C-alpha positions as CSV (number, residue, x, y, z in Angstrom):
1,M,0.0,0.2,0.2
2,P,1.4,3.5,-0.8
3,K,2.4,5.6,2.3
4,S,0.1,8.4,2.9
5,R,-0.3,11.1,5.5
6,P,-3.9,10.9,6.9
7,A,-5.7,14.2,6.4
8,H,-6.2,16.2,10.0
9,A,-9.8,16.1,10.8
10,W,-11.5,19.1,12.3
11,W,-10.9,17.7,15.8
12,H,-7.5,16.4,15.3
13,P,-4.8,18.9,16.9
14,H,-2.3,19.8,14.5
15,P,1.1,17.5,15.0
16,P,4.0,19.5,16.9
17,R,6.7,21.1,15.0
18,A,10.3,20.7,15.1
19,K,10.9,23.8,17.3
20,R,7.9,24.1,19.8
21,P,6.9,27.5,20.7
22,P,7.1,29.0,24.2
23,R,4.7,27.3,26.7
24,D,2.4,30.3,27.0
25,A,2.4,30.8,23.1
26,R,1.1,27.1,22.9
27,R,-1.5,27.8,25.5
28,F,-2.8,31.1,23.8
29,A,-2.8,29.1,20.2
30,R,-4.8,26.3,21.7
31,A,-7.3,28.8,23.3
32,L,-7.6,30.9,20.2
33,R,-8.1,27.6,18.0
34,R,-11.0,26.5,20.3
35,T,-12.5,29.9,20.7
36,P,-14.5,30.0,17.5
37,I,-16.2,26.7,18.0
38,A,-17.0,27.7,21.5
39,L,-18.6,30.9,20.2
40,W,-20.7,28.7,17.9
41,R,-21.5,26.4,20.5
42,D,-22.5,29.0,23.1
43,D,-24.8,31.1,20.8
44,A,-22.5,34.0,21.1
45,T,-24.4,35.8,18.2
46,D,-27.5,35.7,20.4
47,W,-25.6,37.0,23.4
48,A,-24.3,39.9,21.2
49,A,-27.6,40.8,20.0
50,A,-28.8,41.3,23.7
51,L,-26.1,43.0,24.7
52,T,-26.5,45.4,21.7
53,Y,-30.3,46.1,22.7
54,Y,-29.0,47.2,26.1
55,T,-26.4,49.2,24.6
56,V,-28.8,51.3,22.4
57,L,-30.7,51.9,25.8
58,A,-27.8,53.2,27.4
59,I,-26.4,55.6,25.0
60,V,-28.8,58.3,24.9
61,P,-28.9,58.6,28.8
62,A,-25.0,58.0,28.9
63,L,-24.7,60.9,26.4
64,L,-27.1,62.9,28.3
65,V,-25.4,62.7,31.7
66,T,-22.0,63.6,29.6
67,V,-23.5,66.7,28.1
68,A,-25.1,67.9,31.2
69,S,-22.1,67.3,33.5
70,I,-20.2,69.3,30.7
71,G,-22.9,72.0,31.2
72,L,-22.7,72.2,34.9
73,A,-19.0,72.3,34.6
74,G,-19.4,75.7,32.6
75,T,-17.6,74.0,29.5
76,D,-19.4,74.7,26.2
77,A,-17.8,71.8,24.1
78,A,-20.4,69.8,22.9
79,G,-19.1,70.1,19.4
80,E,-15.8,69.0,20.5
81,L,-17.7,66.1,22.1
82,A,-19.5,65.3,19.2
83,D,-16.3,65.4,17.0
84,Q,-14.6,63.0,19.6
85,I,-17.5,60.5,19.7
86,T,-18.4,60.5,16.0
87,S,-14.9,59.6,14.9
88,L,-15.2,56.1,16.6
89,V,-18.4,55.1,14.5
90,P,-19.0,54.4,10.9
91,A,-19.4,57.4,8.7
92,Q,-23.0,56.7,7.7
93,S,-24.0,56.9,11.4
94,R,-22.0,59.9,12.4
95,H,-24.9,62.4,11.8
96,L,-27.1,60.4,14.1
97,I,-24.8,61.1,17.2
98,S,-24.2,64.7,15.8
99,E,-28.0,65.3,15.7
100,A,-28.5,63.6,19.1
101,L,-25.9,65.8,20.7
102,D,-27.0,69.0,19.1
103,Q,-30.8,68.2,20.5
104,M,-29.1,67.7,23.8
105,T,-27.5,70.8,24.1
106,R,-30.5,72.7,23.0
107,Q,-32.6,71.5,25.7
108,R,-33.7,74.3,28.2
109,T,-34.0,71.9,30.9
110,A,-31.9,72.7,33.9
111,A,-28.5,70.7,33.8
112,W,-28.9,69.4,37.1
113,L,-32.2,67.8,36.3
114,L,-30.8,66.3,33.1
115,T,-28.0,64.9,35.1
116,I,-30.3,63.0,37.4
117,F,-32.8,61.6,34.9
118,G,-29.9,60.7,32.7
119,T,-27.9,59.1,35.5
120,V,-31.0,56.9,36.5
121,G,-31.4,55.6,33.0
122,A,-27.9,55.2,32.2
123,L,-27.5,53.2,35.5
124,W,-30.5,51.0,34.8
125,S,-29.5,50.2,31.1
126,S,-25.7,49.6,32.0
127,S,-27.0,47.4,34.9
128,S,-29.1,45.3,32.7
129,Y,-26.2,45.0,30.1
130,L,-24.0,43.9,32.6
131,G,-26.5,41.4,34.2
132,V,-26.7,39.8,30.6
133,F,-22.8,39.7,30.1
134,R,-22.8,38.0,33.6
135,R,-25.0,35.2,32.5
136,A,-23.0,34.9,29.3
137,L,-19.6,34.7,31.4
138,H,-21.1,32.1,33.8
139,R,-22.2,29.9,30.8
140,M,-18.8,30.2,29.1
141,H,-17.1,29.1,32.1
142,G,-19.6,26.4,32.8
143,A,-20.6,27.8,36.3
144,V,-23.6,28.4,38.0
145,D,-24.4,31.5,40.3
146,H,-26.5,30.3,43.0
147,R,-26.6,33.7,44.9
148,P,-29.9,35.3,45.3
149,P,-30.8,38.5,43.5
150,W,-30.3,40.8,46.1
151,R,-26.6,39.6,46.5
152,K,-26.1,40.0,42.8
153,A,-27.6,43.2,42.3
154,P,-25.2,45.4,44.2
155,R,-22.1,44.2,42.6
156,I,-23.7,44.6,39.1
157,V,-25.0,48.5,40.3
158,I,-21.4,49.1,41.4
159,A,-19.9,48.1,38.2
160,A,-22.4,50.0,36.1
161,C,-21.6,53.0,38.3
162,A,-18.1,52.5,37.5
163,L,-18.5,52.4,34.0
164,L,-20.6,55.4,33.9
165,A,-18.0,57.4,36.1
166,L,-15.3,56.3,33.8
167,L,-17.1,57.2,30.5
168,V,-18.1,60.7,31.9
169,T,-14.5,61.3,33.0
170,S,-12.9,60.3,29.9
171,A,-15.3,62.5,28.0
172,F,-14.3,65.4,30.2
173,T,-10.8,64.5,29.7
174,L,-10.8,64.1,25.9
175,V,-12.7,67.4,25.6
176,L,-11.0,69.7,28.2
177,T,-7.6,68.5,27.0
178,G,-8.4,68.9,23.4
179,D,-9.4,72.3,24.1
180,A,-6.7,73.0,26.1
181,V,-4.2,72.0,23.4
182,H,-6.0,74.3,20.9
183,R,-5.5,77.4,23.1
184,I,-2.1,76.8,24.6
185,G,-0.4,75.5,21.5
186,P,-0.3,78.8,19.6
187,V,0.7,80.7,23.0
188,L,3.7,78.4,22.9
189,G,4.4,79.0,19.1
190,V,3.9,75.3,18.8
191,G,0.2,75.3,17.6
192,S,0.0,72.9,14.4
193,T,2.7,70.6,16.2
194,A,0.8,70.3,19.4
195,T,-2.6,69.8,17.7
196,V,-1.0,66.7,15.5
197,L,0.4,65.3,18.6
198,W,-2.7,65.6,20.6
199,T,-4.5,63.9,17.4
200,V,-1.9,60.9,17.4
201,L,-1.8,60.4,21.3
202,K,-5.4,60.6,21.9
203,W,-5.8,57.0,20.0
204,P,-3.7,55.4,22.5
205,L,-5.7,56.9,25.2
206,L,-8.9,55.6,23.9
207,L,-7.3,52.1,23.5
208,A,-6.4,52.3,27.2
209,L,-10.1,53.7,28.0
210,A,-11.4,50.8,26.2
211,A,-9.1,48.1,27.8
212,V,-10.3,49.5,31.1
213,L,-14.0,49.0,30.3
214,V,-13.6,45.8,29.0
215,L,-11.8,44.6,32.4
216,I,-14.6,46.1,34.2
217,V,-17.4,44.3,32.3
218,F,-15.3,40.9,32.7
219,R,-15.2,41.4,36.4
220,T,-19.0,40.2,36.3
221,G,-17.8,36.7,35.8
222,P,-17.6,33.7,38.2
223,P,-15.2,33.8,41.4
224,G,-11.6,33.0,40.0
225,T,-12.1,34.7,36.8
226,R,-12.2,38.4,38.0
227,H,-8.4,39.0,38.7
228,L,-6.4,41.1,36.1
229,R,-4.4,38.0,35.1
230,S,-7.3,36.0,34.0
231,S,-9.2,38.9,32.3
232,L,-6.3,40.7,30.5
233,P,-5.6,38.3,27.5
234,G,-9.2,38.4,26.6
235,G,-9.6,42.2,27.0
236,V,-6.6,42.7,24.7
237,L,-8.1,40.2,22.2
238,A,-11.5,42.1,22.4
239,V,-9.8,45.5,21.8
240,L,-8.1,44.3,18.7
241,L,-10.9,42.5,17.4
242,W,-13.0,45.5,17.8
243,L,-10.3,47.8,16.0
244,L,-10.1,45.2,13.1
245,M,-14.1,44.7,12.7
246,S,-14.7,48.4,13.1
247,A,-12.2,49.2,10.3
248,G,-13.2,46.4,8.1
249,F,-17.2,46.9,8.6
250,A,-16.6,50.8,8.1
251,L,-14.7,50.0,4.7
252,Y,-17.6,47.8,3.6
253,A,-20.3,50.1,4.6
254,A,-18.5,53.1,2.9
255,H,-17.8,51.6,-0.6
256,S,-20.4,48.7,-0.9
257,G,-23.7,50.9,-0.6
258,T,-25.5,48.0,0.1
259,Y,-27.3,49.4,3.1
260,S,-28.2,52.5,1.3
261,R,-29.8,50.5,-1.3
262,L,-31.8,48.1,1.2
263,Y,-32.8,50.8,4.0
264,G,-32.7,54.1,2.4
265,S,-33.1,56.8,4.9
266,L,-32.9,54.2,7.6
267,A,-29.0,53.0,6.5
268,G,-27.3,55.2,9.3
269,S,-29.4,53.6,11.7
270,I,-28.9,50.1,10.5
271,V,-25.3,50.7,10.2
272,F,-25.0,52.0,13.7
273,L,-26.7,48.9,15.1
274,V,-24.6,46.4,13.0
275,W,-21.7,48.2,14.4
276,L,-22.6,47.7,17.9
277,W,-23.4,44.1,17.5
278,L,-20.1,43.7,15.9
279,S,-18.3,45.6,18.8
280,N,-20.3,43.6,21.4
281,L,-19.4,40.2,19.4
282,S,-15.7,41.2,19.9
283,L,-16.3,41.6,23.6
284,V,-18.1,38.3,23.9
285,A,-15.0,36.7,21.8
286,G,-12.5,38.1,24.2
287,A,-14.5,36.8,27.0
288,Q,-14.8,33.3,25.4
289,F,-11.1,33.2,24.8
290,N,-10.5,33.8,28.6
291,A,-12.8,30.8,29.3
292,E,-10.9,28.7,26.9
293,L,-7.7,29.4,28.4
294,A,-9.3,28.6,32.2
295,A,-10.4,25.4,30.6
296,G,-7.1,24.5,29.2
297,D,-5.7,25.2,32.4
298,R,-8.0,23.0,34.0
299,A,-7.3,20.2,31.8
300,L,-3.7,20.5,32.5
301,S,-4.3,20.0,36.2
302,S,-7.5,18.0,36.0
303,P,-7.3,15.0,35.7
304,S,-4.4,14.4,37.9
305,M,-1.2,12.9,36.5
306,S,-2.0,9.6,37.8
307,V,-5.3,9.5,36.2
308,H,-4.3,11.1,33.2
309,D,-1.5,8.6,32.8
310,A,-3.9,6.0,33.5
311,L,-6.4,7.0,30.8
312,R,-3.6,7.5,28.2
313,S,-2.3,3.9,28.9
314,R,-5.5,2.5,28.3
315,W,-6.1,4.5,25.1
316,L,-3.0,3.3,23.7
317,R,-3.6,-0.4,24.4
318,T,-7.3,-0.2,23.0
319,L,-6.4,1.6,20.0
320,D,-3.5,-0.6,19.2
321,A,-5.7,-3.6,19.5
322,V,-8.1,-2.4,16.6
323,R,-5.9,-0.8,14.2
324,N,-4.9,-3.4,11.9
325,G,-6.2,-4.7,8.3
326,E,-6.2,-3.4,4.9
327,S,-8.1,-0.4,5.5
328,A,-5.4,1.0,7.9
329,P,-3.5,3.8,6.8
330,D,0.5,3.5,6.4
331,P,1.9,4.9,8.4
332,L,-0.8,4.9,11.0
333,P,-1.1,8.1,13.0
334,D,0.1,9.0,16.2
335,P,-2.4,8.0,18.8
336,L,-1.3,10.2,21.6
337,P,-3.0,13.4,20.0
338,Y,-6.3,11.4,19.9
339,A,-6.1,10.6,23.6
340,E,-5.1,14.3,24.7
341,N,-8.1,15.7,22.7
342,L,-10.4,13.1,24.3
343,M,-9.1,13.9,27.7
344,S,-9.5,17.7,27.3
345,R,-13.1,17.1,26.2
346,W,-13.8,15.3,29.4
347,A,-12.2,18.0,31.4
348,E,-14.4,20.6,30.2
349,P,-15.6,23.4,32.7
350,Q,-19.4,22.6,32.4
351,R,-19.0,19.0,33.3
352,R,-19.4,18.3,37.0
353,Y,-20.3,14.4,36.7
354,H,-19.6,13.6,33.3
355,N,-15.8,14.0,33.4
356,T,-12.6,12.1,33.6
357,D,-13.5,10.6,36.9
358,H,-16.7,9.0,35.2
359,L,-14.9,7.8,32.1
360,L,-12.1,6.1,34.3
361,A,-14.9,4.4,36.5
362,V,-16.8,3.3,33.3
363,L,-13.7,1.7,31.7
364,D,-13.0,0.0,35.1
365,H,-16.5,-1.7,35.2
366,I,-16.1,-2.4,31.8
367,D,-13.0,-4.4,32.7
368,T,-15.3,-6.2,35.2
369,L,-17.7,-7.2,32.7
370,A,-15.6,-7.8,29.7
371,P,-16.0,-11.5,29.7
372,Y,-19.6,-11.0,28.8
373,A,-19.0,-8.8,25.9
374,A,-18.4,-10.1,22.1
375,D,-15.8,-7.4,21.5
376,P,-14.6,-5.6,24.4
377,E,-12.5,-3.4,22.7
378,A,-15.2,-1.8,20.7
379,V,-16.8,-1.3,24.0
380,R,-14.0,0.3,25.6
381,L,-13.8,2.6,22.5
382,A,-17.7,3.3,22.9
383,A,-16.8,4.3,26.6
384,W,-14.4,6.9,25.6
385,F,-16.7,8.5,23.1
386,H,-20.2,8.2,24.5
387,D,-20.1,11.6,26.2
388,A,-17.2,13.1,24.3
389,V,-19.7,16.0,23.2
390,Y,-21.6,17.1,26.2
391,R,-23.7,20.2,26.6
392,P,-26.2,19.8,29.4
393,D,-28.5,22.2,27.6
394,R,-28.5,20.4,24.2
395,S,-30.4,17.1,23.3
396,E,-28.2,15.7,20.5
397,N,-24.9,14.9,22.2
398,E,-25.2,11.1,21.7
399,E,-25.7,11.7,17.9
400,R,-22.7,14.2,17.9
401,S,-20.5,12.1,19.9
402,A,-21.3,9.3,17.6
403,V,-20.2,11.2,14.5
404,L,-17.2,12.3,16.3
405,A,-16.3,8.7,17.0
406,V,-16.8,7.9,13.2
407,R,-14.5,10.8,12.0
408,A,-11.7,10.1,14.8
409,L,-11.8,6.4,14.6
410,T,-11.5,6.3,10.6
411,E,-8.9,8.6,10.6
412,A,-6.8,6.8,13.3
413,G,-7.0,3.7,11.3
414,V,-9.6,1.7,13.2
415,R,-11.1,-1.3,11.3
416,P,-14.6,-0.1,9.8
417,D,-16.5,-2.8,11.3
418,V,-15.3,-1.8,14.9
419,T,-15.9,2.0,14.0
420,D,-19.5,1.1,13.1
421,E,-20.0,-0.8,16.4
422,V,-18.6,2.0,18.6
423,A,-21.1,4.6,17.0
424,R,-23.9,2.1,17.4
425,L,-23.2,1.8,21.1
426,V,-22.6,5.5,21.8
427,R,-26.2,6.1,20.1
428,L,-27.4,3.2,22.4
429,T,-26.8,5.5,25.3
430,V,-29.8,7.6,24.9
431,T,-32.0,4.8,26.2
432,H,-29.7,2.3,28.0
433,D,-31.9,-0.4,26.6
434,P,-30.1,-2.6,24.8
435,A,-31.8,-5.6,22.8
436,P,-31.9,-9.0,24.0
437,G,-28.5,-10.9,23.1
438,D,-26.7,-7.4,22.5
439,T,-23.9,-8.3,24.9
440,N,-21.7,-5.1,23.7
441,G,-24.5,-3.0,24.7
442,E,-25.3,-4.8,28.0
443,V,-21.9,-4.1,29.0
444,L,-21.7,-0.5,28.1
445,C,-25.1,0.4,29.5
446,D,-24.4,-1.6,32.9
447,A,-20.9,0.0,33.1
448,D,-22.4,3.6,32.4
449,L,-25.3,3.0,35.0
450,A,-23.2,1.3,37.7
451,I,-23.0,4.7,39.7
452,L,-26.6,4.1,40.3
453,A,-25.7,1.1,42.8
454,S,-23.0,3.1,44.5
455,R,-23.2,3.9,48.4
456,P,-25.5,6.4,49.9
457,E,-23.0,9.0,50.3
458,A,-21.3,8.3,46.7
459,Y,-25.0,8.7,45.2
460,E,-25.6,11.7,47.0
461,A,-22.5,13.2,45.7
462,Y,-23.3,12.1,42.1
463,T,-27.0,13.8,42.3
464,R,-25.4,16.9,43.6
465,A,-22.9,17.0,40.5
466,V,-25.7,16.1,38.1
467,R,-27.8,19.2,39.6
468,E,-24.9,21.4,39.2
469,E,-24.7,20.4,35.3
470,Y,-28.2,21.4,35.1
471,G,-27.6,24.6,37.2
472,F,-29.3,26.8,34.5
473,V,-32.9,24.7,34.7
474,P,-35.2,26.1,37.6
475,D,-35.7,24.0,40.4
476,D,-39.2,23.0,39.4
477,A,-38.5,22.1,36.1
478,F,-35.4,20.1,36.9
479,R,-37.2,18.2,39.7
480,A,-39.9,17.2,37.3
481,G,-37.6,16.2,34.7
482,R,-35.3,14.4,36.8
483,A,-38.3,12.5,38.3
484,A,-39.3,11.6,34.8
485,V,-35.9,10.0,33.9
486,L,-36.0,8.1,37.5
487,R,-39.4,6.9,36.7
488,Q,-38.2,5.8,33.3
489,L,-35.3,3.8,34.8
490,L,-37.4,2.1,37.4
491,D,-40.0,1.1,34.7
492,L,-37.5,-1.0,33.1
493,E,-37.8,-4.7,33.7
494,R,-34.0,-4.8,34.6
495,L,-31.7,-2.0,35.0
496,F,-28.6,-4.2,34.4
497,R,-28.4,-6.9,31.9
498,T,-25.3,-8.7,32.5
499,P,-25.2,-11.6,35.2
500,H,-22.7,-9.7,37.4
501,G,-24.7,-6.4,37.0
502,A,-28.1,-7.9,37.9
503,E,-26.8,-10.0,40.9
504,L,-24.8,-7.3,42.6
505,W,-26.1,-3.8,41.6
506,E,-29.8,-4.2,40.8
507,G,-31.0,-4.0,44.3
508,R,-29.0,-1.2,45.5
509,A,-29.7,0.8,42.5
510,R,-33.4,0.4,42.6
511,A,-33.2,1.6,46.1
512,N,-31.4,4.7,45.4
513,L,-33.6,5.6,42.5
514,T,-36.8,5.2,44.9
515,A,-35.0,7.4,47.6
516,E,-34.2,10.1,45.2
517,L,-37.7,10.1,43.4
518,E,-39.2,10.4,46.8
519,T,-37.3,13.4,47.8
520,L,-38.0,15.0,44.6
521,T,-41.9,14.4,44.7
522,R,-42.3,15.5,48.2
């Protein structure tokens, strides 16, 4: 057979180069590769749309506070403020900001009254924005915020106050400093030079302002993600993405004419909304990058090296046993990257029960039940893949895991008959109800359900972990759904199909399930 290099599938890590980059560079590169997939998985575009809604609601009162504050300070610089703000938005939308600021400066209402009403509106909108972003951050990190609303609200309001104060202070700085440069430059005989220097230096100042704003927003995330070291990489990425997206979208909107043809007089408003959406998407992408960095760090520390080594050794033995035959590529791909990829999946942050400990326990039980299986190696491979794709809020995990198994095992050189059997077994875990005589299915399902027969304290820890995985589900809905699952299991004629499982696990498992069901339905 001619030698050929197998194509790397979408899930397969790239082979190491001769000169490996520094550890931090590899860490950032891995997180950056995972970020686009995670953004798609976590519905980042929907989060960006929700954030855009509250951004629009916050803009007018925030501008109102800024203009009124400048008025209270005795400074007539609305025109300068408009120039500074409109320089940040696409050209088609600049007239909207200019007109809004012009109308605000013409208001006859007392400046202090405008400041009060504007502050209230800006605080409410900013708090709502931060509330949405907080939920998005918890989702990205797979964390559940069990704090009651009266404990969450103060932190969000304080962060909103900090955002508003920073925006107003920055506006003052830009306006007053720019005005001072224009006045002092001619006196010192460096009028044009001072103006050019200010025009250049204001952009680093704006970038620093944007970075601080991003870091404040990122501090609404779960505990352990709020310190500067955890937030800074994603903050830098968010600012860079915002600059690139803003520049690219401005060029597209200015030269394509698409929005003017489609929306006519509304083109400016639509362009502004799309730009806000892209800006928020950049912010969400930076936050997701931080989450992927954290997930990668957890994968290095959990599982422990002993568990990591044990799993890797088992993978190598199992894969070597099924990689032969005419369909195997020559040379065979390195099996280690497959093991590392799968173990990183099993160590994802949203997992509380379906993690590497569960995988190792299932493999241990399969070793015990192996004499009852027609093809123990296929069952072991199915254990590796049966929860490889796992999102508690999705219903297609088993199907996606089966598809992953087919792609990965085919690329790795596993025999087609074994690959097909593994995919079938993974799909079987939807019901855990193998047909009579399906010995491979019986062994996999018994091993997967063996936790149900654990001691009371271990079973209680299992139920707590499952509840944490479904922390996004309200208590009433979770109790009803969990009770339905327990009844479905109890309605099975036999929970365990192998002689070993039926003899040693059946009675204890039914007792645990019954006790949990009684607790849920009280």
